[in-house]
N, C-alpha and C positions, 0 to 999 in steps of 0.2 A: 500815306500811300493808299491807293485804291486797290482793293482785292476783290475782283469779281463782283458779287452782289453786296458785299459788306465793305465798309471803309475802316481803315485803321492805320496803325503805324507798322514799321518793320518790327513786329513783336518777337519774331523767332529768327534765329540765325539762318535756318533753312530758307525762309522766305527771302531774306536779303541775298543769300547765296544764289538761289534760283533766279532772282531778278537780275543779278549781275552777270551770271552765265548767259542767260537769254539775251541780255543787252550787249555783252562783249562779243558774242558770236553773231551779232546783227540779225538774229532771228526775230526778236521783238513781237512776242505773242500778244501783248497788250493786256494780259491778265493782271499785271501789277505795274504800277507806275507811280512816280513821286508826285506829291501834290504841293510841295513847298518849293520856293525858289532855290534854297540851298540844296535840296534833294535833286532838283533838276540840274543844278550846276555840277554836283557830284556825278550824276548820271552822264552828263556831257563828257566829263573827263574819263569816266568808265568806258564810254563808247570809243574815245580816241585810244585809250590804252588797250582795249579789246581788239580793235582793228590792227594795232601794231603787233600784239602778241599772236594773233591768228596768222597774220602775214609772215611773221618770223617762223612760226611752226611750219608753214607751207614751204618756205624757202629752205629750211633745215631738212625737211623730208625730201625735197627735190635734190638737194646736194648729197644726201646719203645714198640715194638710189641712182645717182648719175654714175655712169661708167667712166673709168679713167681712160686715158689715151691707149694704154696697152690693152686694157680689157676690151675697148671698142675694136681694136685691130683683130684681136682673137675672135670676137663675136662676128665680125665681118668675114673672116676666113672660114669660120664654121658655116655661115650662111652660104658662102660661095661653094663650099664643099658639098653642101646639101643640094644646091642647084645643079652642080655638075653630075652628082650621082643620079639624079632624077632624069637627066637627058641622055 
C-alpha cells in the first residue's frame, strides 16, 4: 500500500480502517491505495460492499423519517388551518 510520501504495507489497523472507510463511502482521497493484485481485488469488493451499505443506510433513514398516511393527513390539515387563519 502506498501512503503519501512513504510506501509500506497496512501496518496498523487504523490505516486499514481509514482506507476502507474512505473507499466504502466512495470519497477516495488517494492518500492510501493497494499496490498488489490481491489488495486491489479486496478493495473492489470493499467498494461494492460500501456502496450497498451506504445506500441501505440512506433508504433506512428515509423510511424512518417518512410520514405514515395518518400523519400525512394530520400534517395537511394543520397546513390548511394555518393558511385559512392567515387569510
